[in-house]
C-alpha positions in Angstrom: 19.1 8.6 -8.4 21.0 10.4 -11.2 20.7 7.4 -13.6 16.9 7.7 -13.3 16.6 11.4 -14.2 16.4 10.7 -18.0 13.3 8.6 -17.4 11.4 11.3 -15.5 8.3 12.6 -17.4 9.1 16.1 -18.6 12.1 16.2 -16.2 9.7 16.1 -13.2 10.6 13.9 -10.3 8.5 10.9 -9.4 8.0 9.0 -6.2 8.3 5.2 -6.1 6.5 3.5 -3.2 6.8 -0.2 -2.4 4.2 -2.1 -0.4 5.0 -5.4 1.2 4.9 -7.5 4.4 7.5 -9.2 6.5 7.0 -12.9 6.9 9.6 -14.9 9.0 12.3 -12.3 8.4 11.7 -12.0 4.6 10.0 -9.0 3.0 7.5 -9.9 0.2 6.5 -7.0 -2.0 2.9 -7.1 -3.4 2.5 -3.6 -4.9 4.6 -0.9 -6.5 3.2 2.7 -6.9 4.6 5.5 -9.0 3.4 9.0 -8.1 4.1 12.1 -10.2 2.6 15.6 -10.2 0.2 14.5 -12.9 -0.4 10.8 -12.4 -0.5 7.8 -10.1 0.2 4.3 -11.3 -0.3 1.1 -9.3 1.3 -2.2 -10.3 0.4 -5.4 -8.5 3.3 -7.8 -8.1 2.1 -11.4 -8.2 5.4 -13.2 -8.7 5.2 -13.5 -12.5 8.0 -12.2 -14.7 7.8 -8.4 -14.8 10.2 -5.5 -14.9 9.5 -4.5 -11.3 10.4 -7.9 -10.0 13.6 -8.0 -12.1 14.5 -4.6 -10.8 14.0 -5.8 -7.2 16.2 -8.9 -7.9 18.9 -6.5 -9.1 18.9 -4.3 -6.1 
């Protein structure tokens, strides 16, 4: 996404992976993983207020 380029570390692209499961027609996400050439970050989503959940609500 062009609007995300300025947030890439050192201009390098990153991959965002969402993990979730479908229950009765709804998808519930439980983990968000960010992978770059140099690093891998895993964020558990447990329903509390956090930036990942706010972003998901936006999209």
